[in-house]
N, C-alpha and C positions, 0 to 999 in steps of 0.2 A: 394384210394381217387382220385376223378376226379379233374383235374386242367384245367381251361380254359385259354388259352393264346391268346389274340386278335392278329390278323394278319392284318396289313395294307399294301396294295400294295405288298403283297408277303413277307414282312419283319416282323420279330417278334418285338413287341413293349414291351420294358421292363421299360418304364418310370413309376416311382413311383408317387403317388399322396398323398399329405398330407392333412388330414382332420382337419380343424380348429375346434377343440372341446376343451372347457374349463372345467377343472376339478373343482369340488366343493371345494376341499382342496388340498394344496400343502405342502409337507413335505421336507424342506431343511433348512440348516443353512446359514445365511448370511456370517458367518466366512469362510465357505468352498468355497464361490463364488468369493472371492477377491484374486487376484494373490499376491504372496509373494513380488514381486517387484513393486507393485502399489504405486504411490506417497503418497496416504493417509495412506497406511499401514506403510510406512517409517516414515511419520510424527508422527503417533500414537506411533511408537516404540521409537522415540528419543525425542519427545517434550512432556512435562508434562503441562497440563492445570489446575492442582489442585490449583494453586495460585489464580484463578479467583474468587472463592467464598470468600476466605480470604480477597482479595483486595476489594471486593464490599459489604462485610457484613454490613458496616455502612451505605450503601445507601438504605437499605431496612428497612421497619417498622417491629416491633416485633408483631404487631397485624394485623388482616385481613387474607385474603386467601393467600396460598402459591403462589409465583410467578413462572413464567417459569424459568427453570434453566438457569442462565446467561452463564454457560459454554456451554450449548447447543446452545444458540444464537451466541456465539463467534465462535463455530465450524462451524455453518452454514454460517456465514458471511465470515469466512476464506475460505470456499469452493468457495464462490462467487468471492472473490479476486483472488484466485488461477486459476480459470477457466474463468476469464474475464466476469462475469455476473454482470452487473451494476444495473439491475432491481431486486428489492426484489420480485416482483410478479413473474417474470420468474424464479427466484431462487427457490421459493416455488413450482412452477409447475414442474421444473426439478427434484427437490428433491423427489417428489412422485414416480418417475419412475427409479431413478438411484440407483442400489444396493450398489455400493461402497460408495456413499454419505450417504445412510441410515446407513450403517455399521459404518462409521466414526463418525456420530452423535449419534449413539446408538438408533436410532428410529426404532422400529419394524413396521411391516405393520399394526398392530392394534393400533398404537399410532398416535395421532393427531399432525400434523405439525403446528408450531406457525403461526399466521396470519402475512401477509407481513408487516402490519403497526407496528408490535411490534419491528421490526429490526430498523427502522428509529427512533423510539422513544428512544430506548436504545442507539443507536449509537450517537445521538445528545444529549443524556441525561447522564445517568450513565457512559457509556463507555468513552465519551469525557471528562466528568468532572474528572474521575479517571485516565485518560490517560492510559487506559487498553491496547490499541493497541501498544503504545510506550513501555509499560512494557513487552509485549509479544515479541516484536522485540528485546529489550535489553537482555531479557533472552536467546533468541536463539543465539545472538552474543556472550554472555558470555560463552555459552556452546561450541561454535566454538573455542573461545580463550582457554578454559580449555582443550579441546580435542587436541589442537595443530594445528588445521586447519588454524587459523588466526595467522600470525606472527606479524603483526602490525609494521614491520620495514619500509616498503615502501608502501605508499598509493597514490591513485589518487583521484582527486575531479573533478566533472563536473556537469552541470545542463542540464536538458532536458525540452523542452517546452511541456506542456500538455494543449491541447485545452479545453476550458470550454464549457459546454453545453448551449451556448448562442450565439446569432448572433450580429453582429455589429449594426443591425437595432434596437436592443433593447436598445440602449444607449440614454440617455437624458442628458441635461445640469445638472450639479451637483446641481445648485440652485433650480431645480424642484424636487429634491428627496423628500423633505418634503411633497409636494403635491401628488406625486405618492404614497408615503407611506400610505396615507389614504385608498388606494384601494389595495395595494400590500403588502401581509404579508412578503414576502422575503425582500423587501426594508425596511419595518418597523422594522424588526428584525435586519437588518444591521445597521440602525441608532442607535438602542438601544445598540448594541454591540460596535459600534464605540464610543459612549459616555462613556461607561464603561471602555473600554480599553485605550482610548486616549482622555481624557476630555479637555486637554489644547492645544494640538498641532495636526496638520494635519498628516494623515498617509503618509508614504513614497511614496506609489504608487498612490497618488491622481492624478486624471485626470479631465479635464474639462467635459468630457462626461462619464457617468456611466451607466452600463447595469442594467436595471430594473429586468432582469432575474437572473443575478449573479453579484451583486454589487461589490463583492470582486475581480472579475476577472479584468485583465489588458489588454488593447489593445496594442499588441506588436508583434514583429517579431523576428525570429532567424534563422540564416543560409540561408538568402536570400529568405525565403518563404514569401508569402503575410501576412500582419498583420492580427492577429486574437485575439479574447479574450481568455485568458488562464492564466496559472501559470507556474512557474519553479519548477520542481521536482529535487532537488539537492541530489547527492549521494557522499558518501565517500567509496572507495573500497580498500580492501586489495589486493595488486598486486599479491602476492604469490598464494592466494587461489581463487581470484576473488569473494570473499564473500563481500556483501555490509555490511559495519559496521556502516554506518550512513546515515540517510535520513531526509530531511527537505523540506517542501513545502514553497515557498515564492511567492510574487508578481512577475510578469514577468518583472522584471527590472534587468539589468546587475549588478547594484550596490548591489542588494540583493543576488546575487550569492556568493559574497565574504563574506557577513554577515553570510550566511548559512554555508559557509566553515569554518569560525571561530568557530561557535557554534559546528559544528560536530567534528572538530579537538579537541576542548576543552573537549567535552564529552568523546570522545574515549581515549584521553590521560589520563583522570581520571580513566577510566576502566582499562587501561593498566598499569597505574602507572609509565609510562615513555613516553618520546617523541619519535615520529617516526624518522627514520634516513633521510627520504626524502619524499616529497610530490610533486607529478606531477600534473600539471594543464595546460590548454591552455592559450592563451594570454589574454583572458577575465579577468583573475585574476591578470594580471600584472600591476595593478594600484598601485600608491605610498602608499596609505593607507594600503592596504593589505600586501604589501611587508614589510612595516615598522612593521606591527603587527607580521609577521612571524619572522623577524629578532630580535625583541625586546621581544617577549613573553618569560616569565621565564620557565625553564624546571621544571619537577617535583622534581628534586633533589635540586632546588634552584638557579641554575646558569642560564645563558642566552643561548638561542638556537644558533646553528651554523650558518655559513654564507649562504647567498642566492646566487645561481648561475643559469645560463642558461643551459638547457639540450639540447643535440642534439636530435631532434625529430626522426631521423632515427635509433637511438639506440633502439627504441621501435618498429621500423618497421611501423610507422604511419606517415601520412601526417600532415602538419601543425606544428607550433612551440609549445613547451611545456616549462614550467618552473618548477624548483624543488628546494626544500629546502634541502640542503645536510648537 
């Protein structure tokens, strides 16, 4: 057999060349393409989503065409949250090309991906009304507790400022909201929800100027940063495992951080069946109302909680002062 080897400038050229040719059919299993240590494979192994259909069965009619599987929608939304994709349009586009995502959702290449509008309709409808996301979070926390990962003896609480997708230029005087609502669906819905949730008294985070883009957002600052529209995302963390055992969004008001802390501590104590031995927090939580609540709240066994003390911040190797319920 004769073999031609091109020679360039007196040197043998062994450079390969890949021809871009597409086969008509491909034969492979998605299962074989996903690494064993992939995040989604670990989630699939340890987290069960079977509760979704049982939880939502009363939200669907017994007549008509079959709906899109709600578990499929939840899995796709979970991918978006895990990988920081905030746009459903982009989420659907990326899902078409990502093997691991298709494997996790169970969507084959010959199966249609739900339209992007389906996600927002369900997230603001059935999922929100049933508190499906909260139930998934609580289920995972309970599994961590049952597995011994979460001890629940020593906890920390803090809040982070999350900027809203709205600019300060979108704010108008509150008395103009009714007029703006005639043209703006977001503001119209806000006023309806406000009337339903709080018919007799004003919301805690009321401001003279309200964003027409995101009326629920609050104009505030934290940590010396310029004031922005946003919210506080509050967390309760198990110190031993660093597992988040409580989360709650509030208006961006420091007073609301302590309200969220009370709610999260109460819920977690109910899960645990006992009080934590200590709760660490920064000086934002050092107001009298919250300290009295910590000192006076009853324990699960019926007695009163132990005394409140100041904690040396350098015991934790962190800057700033902390407080702890010991």
